[in-house]
C-alpha positions as CSV (number, residue, x, y, z in Angstrom):
1,M,24.6,9.7,4.3
2,D,20.4,10.4,5.0
3,L,19.5,8.1,7.8
4,G,16.1,8.0,8.7
5,A,15.0,7.9,12.3
6,A,15.4,3.8,12.5
7,G,19.1,4.4,11.3
8,V,18.1,3.1,7.8
9,D,20.1,4.9,4.8
10,R,16.8,6.8,3.0
11,L,18.2,7.3,-0.2
12,E,19.4,3.6,-0.3
13,L,16.2,2.4,0.8
14,E,14.3,4.6,-2.2
15,D,16.8,3.1,-4.9
16,K,16.2,-0.4,-3.7
17,V,12.6,0.0,-3.6
18,K,12.3,1.5,-7.0
19,Q,14.6,-1.2,-8.6
20,L,12.5,-3.7,-7.2
21,Y,9.2,-2.8,-7.8
22,R,10.0,-1.8,-11.4
23,S,11.1,-5.2,-11.7
24,V,7.6,-6.5,-10.3
25,A,6.2,-4.1,-12.8
26,Q,8.2,-5.3,-16.0
27,H,8.8,-8.7,-15.0
28,P,5.7,-9.8,-12.8
29,A,6.7,-13.6,-13.5
30,G,10.0,-13.3,-11.5
31,K,10.8,-14.6,-8.1
32,Y,10.6,-12.1,-5.4
33,H,10.3,-12.6,-1.2
34,F,6.5,-12.2,-1.8
35,K,3.7,-13.8,-3.7
36,M,2.1,-11.7,-6.6
37,G,-0.4,-12.0,-9.1
38,R,-4.2,-13.4,-9.2
39,G,-3.6,-16.4,-6.9
40,L,-2.2,-14.0,-4.1
41,A,-5.3,-11.4,-4.7
42,E,-7.8,-14.5,-4.7
43,Q,-6.0,-15.7,-1.7
44,L,-6.1,-12.6,0.3
45,G,-10.0,-12.2,-0.5
46,Y,-10.9,-10.3,-3.6
47,P,-13.7,-11.5,-5.9
48,A,-13.0,-13.4,-8.7
49,Q,-15.5,-11.2,-10.4
50,L,-13.8,-8.2,-9.5
51,L,-10.3,-9.4,-10.9
52,D,-12.4,-10.3,-14.2
53,A,-12.9,-6.9,-14.4
54,I,-9.5,-5.4,-14.0
55,P,-6.9,-5.0,-16.4
56,A,-5.0,-8.3,-16.1
57,A,-1.8,-6.9,-16.6
58,A,-2.4,-4.8,-13.5
59,V,-3.9,-7.9,-11.7
60,E,-0.1,-10.0,-12.6
61,S,1.5,-7.3,-10.9
62,F,-0.3,-7.4,-8.1
63,A,1.9,-7.3,-4.6
64,G,-0.2,-6.2,-2.0
65,V,-0.9,-7.9,1.4
66,G,-4.5,-7.8,2.1
67,Y,-8.0,-7.3,1.4
68,F,-10.0,-4.3,2.6
69,F,-12.6,-3.0,0.0
70,D,-15.5,-4.6,2.2
71,L,-13.8,-2.4,4.9
72,A,-13.7,1.1,2.6
73,D,-17.0,0.7,1.5
74,L,-16.6,2.9,-1.0
75,R,-19.5,4.5,-2.7
76,P,-20.3,6.2,-6.4
77,G,-19.2,9.9,-6.6
78,E,-16.4,9.6,-4.0
79,R,-12.8,10.8,-4.2
80,V,-10.3,7.9,-3.4
81,L,-6.6,8.2,-3.1
82,D,-4.3,5.3,-3.3
83,L,-1.2,5.9,-1.5
84,G,1.8,3.5,-3.2
85,S,-0.5,2.3,-6.4
86,G,2.0,0.0,-8.3
87,S,0.2,-0.8,-11.5
88,G,-3.0,0.1,-10.4
89,M,-4.7,-2.8,-9.4
90,D,-6.2,-1.3,-6.3
91,V,-7.1,1.8,-7.9
92,F,-9.1,0.0,-11.2
93,A,-11.1,-1.8,-8.2
94,A,-12.1,1.7,-6.6
95,A,-13.0,2.6,-9.9
96,L,-15.5,0.4,-10.3
97,D,-16.9,1.1,-7.3
98,V,-17.3,5.1,-7.2
99,G,-18.3,5.0,-10.8
100,G,-17.7,7.7,-13.4
101,S,-19.1,10.6,-11.3
102,G,-16.1,9.6,-8.5
103,L,-12.3,10.0,-8.6
104,V,-9.5,7.9,-7.8
105,V,-5.7,9.0,-7.8
106,G,-2.9,6.4,-7.7
107,L,0.3,8.1,-6.0
108,D,3.3,6.3,-6.5
109,M,7.2,7.1,-6.7
110,T,8.4,4.4,-9.0
111,E,8.2,5.9,-12.4
112,E,7.9,2.2,-14.3
113,Q,4.6,1.4,-12.3
114,L,3.4,4.8,-13.2
115,E,3.8,4.4,-16.9
116,K,2.4,0.9,-16.4
117,A,-0.3,1.8,-15.2
118,E,-1.2,4.8,-17.2
119,D,-1.1,2.8,-20.3
120,L,-3.8,0.4,-18.7
121,R,-6.2,3.4,-17.4
122,K,-5.9,4.5,-21.2
123,K,-6.5,0.9,-23.1
124,G,-9.3,-0.1,-20.3
125,G,-11.4,3.1,-20.4
126,F,-10.9,4.6,-16.8
127,P,-11.6,8.4,-17.5
128,Q,-12.0,8.4,-13.7
129,V,-9.0,7.6,-12.9
130,A,-5.1,9.4,-12.3
131,F,-2.0,8.4,-11.6
132,T,0.2,11.0,-10.1
133,H,4.3,10.9,-9.2
134,G,5.2,11.5,-5.2
135,Y,5.9,10.5,-1.9
136,I,3.0,9.3,0.5
137,E,5.1,11.6,3.0
138,D,4.6,14.6,1.5
139,L,1.4,14.5,-1.1
140,P,0.8,16.8,-3.6
141,F,-2.9,17.7,-2.7
142,E,-5.0,20.1,-1.0
143,D,-6.4,19.7,2.7
144,A,-9.8,17.7,2.9
145,S,-9.4,16.4,-1.1
146,F,-10.6,12.8,-0.5
147,D,-13.6,10.7,0.8
148,C,-11.1,7.6,1.4
149,I,-7.7,6.7,1.3
150,I,-6.7,3.0,0.8
151,S,-3.0,1.7,0.6
152,N,-1.6,-1.8,0.3
153,G,1.8,-3.1,1.5
154,A,3.2,0.7,0.8
155,I,3.4,2.3,4.4
156,N,5.7,-0.1,6.0
157,L,8.0,0.7,3.1
158,S,8.2,4.5,4.6
159,P,11.0,5.5,6.6
160,D,8.9,8.3,8.1
161,K,5.8,7.3,9.1
162,P,4.1,9.5,11.5
163,A,4.8,11.7,8.4
164,V,2.5,9.5,6.3
165,F,-0.5,9.3,8.7
166,R,-0.3,13.1,9.3
167,E,-0.5,13.5,5.7
168,A,-3.5,11.0,5.3
169,A,-5.2,12.7,7.7
170,R,-4.4,16.0,6.2
171,V,-5.8,15.3,2.6
172,L,-8.9,13.5,4.2
173,R,-12.1,15.3,4.8
174,P,-13.7,15.1,8.4
175,G,-15.3,11.7,8.6
176,G,-12.9,10.2,5.6
177,R,-11.9,6.5,6.0
178,L,-8.1,4.9,5.7
179,A,-8.7,1.6,4.7
180,I,-5.7,-0.4,4.3
181,A,-3.6,-3.6,4.7
182,D,0.2,-3.3,5.5
183,I,2.7,-5.7,7.6
184,V,3.6,-5.1,11.2
185,T,5.0,-6.8,13.5
186,E,4.4,-8.4,17.4
187,R,7.8,-8.3,18.6
188,P,10.5,-5.4,17.8
189,L,13.0,-6.2,15.1
190,T,16.5,-6.0,15.8
191,Q,18.4,-3.4,14.5
192,Q,20.5,-5.4,11.9
193,I,17.0,-6.4,10.1
194,V,16.0,-2.6,10.2
195,C,18.9,-1.3,8.8
196,N,18.7,-4.0,5.7
197,V,17.7,-2.5,2.9
198,D,16.9,-5.5,0.7
199,L,14.6,-6.7,4.1
200,W,12.9,-3.0,3.8
201,A,12.3,-3.2,0.3
202,A,10.8,-6.9,0.9
203,C,7.9,-5.1,3.3
204,I,9.8,-6.6,6.3
205,G,12.8,-4.0,7.5
206,G,10.4,-1.3,8.0
207,A,7.6,-3.0,9.7
208,A,6.4,-1.3,12.8
209,Q,5.3,-3.3,15.9
210,E,1.8,-3.8,16.0
211,D,0.9,-1.4,19.4
212,T,3.1,1.0,17.7
213,Y,1.4,1.3,14.0
214,Q,-1.7,1.9,16.0
215,E,-0.5,4.6,18.0
216,L,1.2,6.2,14.6
217,I,-2.9,6.0,13.2
218,T,-4.4,7.0,16.5
219,G,-2.0,10.0,17.3
220,S,-2.6,11.6,13.7
221,G,-6.2,12.3,14.2
222,F,-7.4,9.0,13.5
223,A,-10.2,7.0,15.5
224,L,-9.3,3.4,14.8
225,E,-12.4,1.2,14.1
226,T,-11.1,-2.5,12.9
227,L,-8.2,-4.4,12.7
228,R,-8.2,-7.8,10.7
229,R,-5.4,-10.2,10.1
230,N,-5.0,-11.7,6.1
231,P,-4.2,-14.9,5.2
232,Y,-0.9,-13.3,4.0
233,E,2.8,-15.2,3.9
234,F,6.4,-14.2,2.6
235,L,8.2,-17.0,0.1
236,S,12.1,-16.2,1.0
237,D,13.7,-18.2,3.6
238,S,14.7,-15.0,5.1
239,A,11.5,-13.4,5.0
240,R,9.7,-16.3,6.3
241,A,12.6,-16.6,9.0
242,A,11.5,-13.0,10.4
243,T,7.9,-14.0,10.1
244,T,8.4,-16.8,12.7
245,K,10.7,-15.1,14.7
246,Y,8.7,-11.6,15.1
247,G,5.8,-12.1,14.2
248,V,5.4,-10.2,11.1
249,M,2.1,-10.5,10.1
250,S,-0.4,-8.5,7.3
251,L,-3.5,-6.5,8.8
252,S,-6.5,-4.9,7.2
253,I,-7.3,-1.7,9.1
254,L,-10.2,0.7,9.0
255,A,-10.0,4.2,10.5
256,H,-12.3,7.3,10.5
257,A,-10.7,11.1,10.4
258,R,-11.7,12.9,13.2
Protein backbone atom coordinates (compact mmCIF):
# COMPACT_ATOMS: atom_id res chain seq x y z
CA MET A 1 0.00 0.00 0.00
CA ASP A 2 1.45 3.35 -1.09
CA LEU A 3 0.47 5.83 1.61
CA GLY A 4 1.06 9.52 1.12
CA ALA A 5 2.06 11.93 3.86
CA ALA A 6 -1.60 12.47 4.70
CA GLY A 7 -2.20 8.76 5.16
CA VAL A 8 -4.24 8.26 2.01
CA ASP A 9 -3.54 5.31 -0.28
CA ARG A 10 -2.09 7.03 -3.35
CA LEU A 11 -2.84 4.23 -5.80
CA GLU A 12 -6.43 3.91 -4.61
CA LEU A 13 -6.79 7.69 -4.76
CA GLU A 14 -5.43 7.90 -8.30
CA ASP A 15 -7.80 5.17 -9.42
CA LYS A 16 -10.78 6.88 -7.76
CA VAL A 17 -9.93 10.28 -9.26
CA LYS A 18 -9.51 8.75 -12.72
CA GLN A 19 -12.86 6.95 -12.40
CA LEU A 20 -14.63 10.15 -11.43
CA TYR A 21 -13.12 12.37 -14.10
CA ARG A 22 -13.50 9.68 -16.75
CA SER A 23 -17.22 9.91 -15.97
CA VAL A 24 -17.08 13.71 -16.04
CA ALA A 25 -15.65 13.54 -19.57
CA GLN A 26 -18.00 10.88 -20.87
CA HIS A 27 -21.19 11.65 -18.91
CA PRO A 28 -21.25 15.39 -18.12
CA ALA A 29 -24.98 15.29 -17.38
CA GLY A 30 -24.50 12.80 -14.53
CA LYS A 31 -24.89 13.51 -10.82
CA TYR A 32 -21.75 14.48 -8.90
CA HIS A 33 -20.71 16.09 -5.61
CA PHE A 34 -20.20 19.32 -7.56
CA LYS A 35 -21.82 21.47 -10.23
CA MET A 36 -20.62 21.32 -13.81
CA GLY A 37 -20.96 22.96 -17.19
CA ARG A 38 -21.79 26.38 -18.51
CA GLY A 39 -24.04 27.37 -15.62
CA LEU A 40 -21.17 26.79 -13.18
CA ALA A 41 -18.70 28.65 -15.41
CA GLU A 42 -20.96 31.70 -15.64
CA GLN A 43 -21.59 31.60 -11.89
CA LEU A 44 -17.83 31.68 -11.29
CA GLY A 45 -17.33 34.68 -13.58
CA TYR A 46 -16.52 33.38 -17.05
CA PRO A 47 -17.89 35.89 -19.60
CA ALA A 48 -20.62 34.54 -21.88
CA GLN A 49 -18.78 35.70 -25.00
CA LEU A 50 -15.71 33.72 -23.94
CA LEU A 51 -17.76 30.56 -23.39
CA ASP A 52 -19.39 31.04 -26.80
CA ALA A 53 -15.93 30.89 -28.42
CA ILE A 54 -14.90 27.62 -26.72
CA PRO A 55 -15.97 24.16 -27.95
CA ALA A 56 -19.34 23.43 -26.30
CA ALA A 57 -18.36 19.88 -25.37
CA ALA A 58 -15.42 21.23 -23.34
CA VAL A 59 -17.72 23.66 -21.54
CA GLU A 60 -20.24 20.93 -20.67
CA SER A 61 -17.50 18.91 -18.91
CA PHE A 62 -16.12 21.93 -17.02
CA ALA A 63 -15.75 21.07 -13.34
CA GLY A 64 -13.58 23.95 -12.13
CA VAL A 65 -13.91 25.84 -8.85
CA GLY A 66 -13.08 29.43 -9.79
CA TYR A 67 -12.22 32.08 -12.39
CA PHE A 68 -8.68 33.46 -12.69
CA PHE A 69 -8.15 34.71 -16.24
CA ASP A 70 -8.36 38.33 -15.12
CA LEU A 71 -5.52 37.56 -12.70
CA ALA A 72 -3.50 35.59 -15.27
CA ASP A 73 -3.56 38.52 -17.73
CA LEU A 74 -2.42 36.33 -20.61
CA ARG A 75 -0.82 38.05 -23.59
CA PRO A 76 -0.30 37.16 -27.26
CA GLY A 77 2.68 34.89 -27.80
CA GLU A 78 2.93 33.59 -24.25
CA ARG A 79 3.50 29.94 -23.29
CA VAL A 80 0.92 28.60 -20.81
CA LEU A 81 0.60 25.30 -18.92
CA ASP A 82 -2.68 24.03 -17.44
CA LEU A 83 -2.23 21.55 -14.57
CA GLY A 84 -5.09 19.04 -14.56
CA SER A 85 -6.61 20.33 -17.79
CA GLY A 86 -9.57 17.92 -17.98
CA SER A 87 -11.60 18.26 -21.16
CA GLY A 88 -9.78 21.47 -22.01
CA MET A 89 -12.11 24.40 -21.35
CA ASP A 90 -9.46 26.54 -19.66
CA VAL A 91 -6.85 25.50 -22.24
CA PHE A 92 -9.07 26.71 -25.07
CA ALA A 93 -9.83 29.91 -23.17
CA ALA A 94 -6.11 30.54 -22.72
CA ALA A 95 -5.49 29.79 -26.40
CA LEU A 96 -7.81 32.61 -27.39
CA ASP A 97 -5.69 35.01 -25.31
CA VAL A 98 -2.22 33.91 -26.46
CA GLY A 99 -3.26 33.64 -30.12
CA GLY A 100 -1.56 31.76 -32.92
CA SER A 101 1.92 32.88 -31.85
CA GLY A 102 1.51 31.41 -28.36
CA LEU A 103 1.33 27.90 -26.93
CA VAL A 104 -1.01 26.33 -24.37
CA VAL A 105 -0.28 22.85 -23.02
CA GLY A 106 -2.87 20.90 -21.07
CA LEU A 107 -1.54 18.20 -18.73
CA ASP A 108 -3.81 15.51 -17.28
CA MET A 109 -3.51 11.94 -16.00
CA THR A 110 -6.93 10.72 -17.17
CA GLU A 111 -6.79 9.30 -20.69
CA GLU A 112 -10.49 9.80 -21.43
CA GLN A 113 -10.24 13.51 -20.59
CA LEU A 114 -7.20 13.84 -22.84
CA GLU A 115 -8.88 11.96 -25.69
CA LYS A 116 -11.93 14.20 -25.51
CA ALA A 117 -9.83 17.36 -25.33
CA GLU A 118 -7.61 16.30 -28.25
CA ASP A 119 -10.65 15.53 -30.38
CA LEU A 120 -12.05 18.98 -29.61
CA ARG A 121 -8.69 20.58 -30.40
CA LYS A 122 -8.62 19.00 -33.84
CA LYS A 123 -12.24 19.79 -34.65
CA GLY A 124 -12.06 23.33 -33.27
CA GLY A 125 -8.87 24.33 -35.06
CA PHE A 126 -6.52 25.19 -32.19
CA PRO A 127 -2.97 24.71 -33.59
CA GLN A 128 -1.46 26.54 -30.59
CA VAL A 129 -2.81 23.88 -28.19
CA ALA A 130 -1.27 20.56 -27.14
CA PHE A 131 -2.45 17.97 -24.62
CA THR A 132 -0.03 15.75 -22.70
CA HIS A 133 -0.45 12.81 -20.34
CA GLY A 134 1.36 13.31 -17.06
CA TYR A 135 1.28 14.05 -13.36
CA ILE A 136 1.33 17.50 -11.83
CA GLU A 137 3.87 16.38 -9.20
CA ASP A 138 6.42 15.42 -11.89
CA LEU A 139 6.17 17.68 -14.92
CA PRO A 140 7.66 16.43 -18.20
CA PHE A 141 8.99 19.86 -19.20
CA GLU A 142 12.32 21.67 -19.10
CA ASP A 143 13.14 24.43 -16.63
CA ALA A 144 11.74 27.90 -17.38
CA SER A 145 9.51 26.59 -20.20
CA PHE A 146 6.39 28.67 -19.48
CA ASP A 147 5.30 32.24 -18.86
CA CYS A 148 2.17 31.30 -16.90
CA ILE A 149 0.75 28.24 -15.16
CA ILE A 150 -2.99 27.89 -14.61
CA SER A 151 -4.93 25.22 -12.74
CA ASN A 152 -8.57 24.89 -11.76
CA GLY A 153 -9.58 22.64 -8.86
CA ALA A 154 -6.80 20.10 -9.49
CA ILE A 155 -4.01 20.74 -6.98
CA ASN A 156 -6.21 19.76 -4.01
CA LEU A 157 -6.43 16.29 -5.58
CA SER A 158 -2.69 15.75 -5.23
CA PRO A 159 -1.35 13.86 -2.17
CA ASP A 160 2.00 15.67 -2.64
CA LYS A 161 1.22 19.37 -2.94
CA PRO A 162 4.76 20.54 -2.08
CA ALA A 163 6.00 18.68 -5.17
CA VAL A 164 3.31 20.35 -7.31
CA PHE A 165 4.41 23.85 -6.35
CA ARG A 166 8.14 23.01 -6.59
CA GLU A 167 7.60 21.69 -10.10
CA ALA A 168 5.48 24.71 -11.03
CA ALA A 169 8.26 27.04 -9.88
CA ARG A 170 10.83 25.00 -11.82
CA VAL A 171 9.07 25.14 -15.20
CA LEU A 172 8.10 28.83 -14.94
CA ARG A 173 10.49 31.49 -16.16
CA PRO A 174 11.68 34.03 -13.55
CA GLY A 175 8.82 36.45 -13.01
CA GLY A 176 6.35 33.99 -14.49
CA ARG A 177 2.82 33.81 -13.13
CA LEU A 178 0.88 31.15 -11.24
CA ALA A 179 -2.86 31.84 -11.63
CA ILE A 180 -4.99 29.12 -10.07
CA ALA A 181 -8.29 28.32 -8.40
CA ASP A 182 -8.46 25.62 -5.75
CA ILE A 183 -10.28 24.30 -2.70
CA VAL A 184 -8.92 25.05 0.78
CA THR A 185 -10.29 24.92 4.32
CA GLU A 186 -10.48 27.31 7.24
CA ARG A 187 -9.99 24.52 9.79
CA PRO A 188 -8.01 21.26 9.59
CA LEU A 189 -9.91 18.22 8.33
CA THR A 190 -10.19 15.11 10.46
CA GLN A 191 -8.09 12.06 9.59
CA GLN A 192 -11.32 10.21 8.80
CA ILE A 193 -12.12 12.71 6.05
CA VAL A 194 -8.53 12.88 4.80
CA CYS A 195 -8.39 9.09 4.41
CA ASN A 196 -11.70 8.96 2.52
CA VAL A 197 -10.75 8.65 -1.16
CA ASP A 198 -14.30 9.46 -2.25
CA LEU A 199 -14.09 12.85 -0.54
CA TRP A 200 -10.60 13.37 -1.99
CA ALA A 201 -11.94 12.78 -5.48
CA ALA A 202 -14.79 15.20 -4.71
CA CYS A 203 -12.19 17.97 -4.05
CA ILE A 204 -12.71 17.98 -0.27
CA GLY A 205 -10.58 15.31 1.41
CA GLY A 206 -7.33 16.64 -0.03
CA ALA A 207 -8.01 20.32 0.66
CA ALA A 208 -5.22 21.95 2.65
CA GLN A 209 -5.83 24.55 5.32
CA GLU A 210 -5.64 28.02 3.78
CA ASP A 211 -2.58 29.21 5.72
CA THR A 212 -0.75 25.96 4.97
CA TYR A 213 -1.62 26.29 1.27
CA GLN A 214 -0.21 29.82 1.19
CA GLU A 215 2.97 28.63 2.90
CA LEU A 216 3.39 25.87 0.32
CA ILE A 217 3.23 28.48 -2.45
CA THR A 218 5.63 30.98 -0.88
CA GLY A 219 7.96 28.23 0.33
CA SER A 220 8.34 27.02 -3.26
CA GLY A 221 9.74 30.32 -4.48
CA PHE A 222 6.63 32.34 -5.28
CA ALA A 223 5.63 35.82 -4.19
CA LEU A 224 1.93 35.73 -3.33
CA GLU A 225 0.02 38.67 -4.79
CA THR A 226 -3.75 38.07 -4.79
CA LEU A 227 -6.23 35.81 -2.98
CA ARG A 228 -9.91 36.03 -3.84
CA ARG A 229 -12.79 33.94 -2.59
CA ASN A 230 -15.05 32.42 -5.25
CA PRO A 231 -18.85 31.90 -5.25
CA TYR A 232 -18.51 28.12 -5.27
CA GLU A 233 -20.62 25.51 -3.50
CA PHE A 234 -20.90 21.74 -3.47
CA LEU A 235 -24.09 19.78 -4.17
CA SER A 236 -24.06 16.52 -2.18
CA ASP A 237 -25.10 16.40 1.48
CA SER A 238 -21.75 14.97 2.60
CA ALA A 239 -19.81 17.65 0.75
CA ARG A 240 -22.04 20.42 2.07
CA ALA A 241 -21.66 19.11 5.62
CA ALA A 242 -17.88 19.23 5.34
CA THR A 243 -18.09 22.72 3.86
CA THR A 244 -20.06 23.97 6.84
CA LYS A 245 -18.04 22.22 9.54
CA TYR A 246 -14.53 22.87 8.23
CA GLY A 247 -14.98 26.05 6.22
CA VAL A 248 -14.26 24.45 2.86
CA MET A 249 -14.05 27.18 0.22
CA SER A 250 -12.66 28.05 -3.19
CA LEU A 251 -9.95 30.67 -3.74
CA SER A 252 -8.46 32.19 -6.87
CA ILE A 253 -4.78 32.96 -6.38
CA LEU A 254 -2.12 34.90 -8.27
CA ALA A 255 1.57 34.48 -7.46
CA HIS A 256 4.81 35.33 -9.26
CA ALA A 257 7.92 33.17 -9.56
CA ARG A 258 10.87 34.89 -7.92
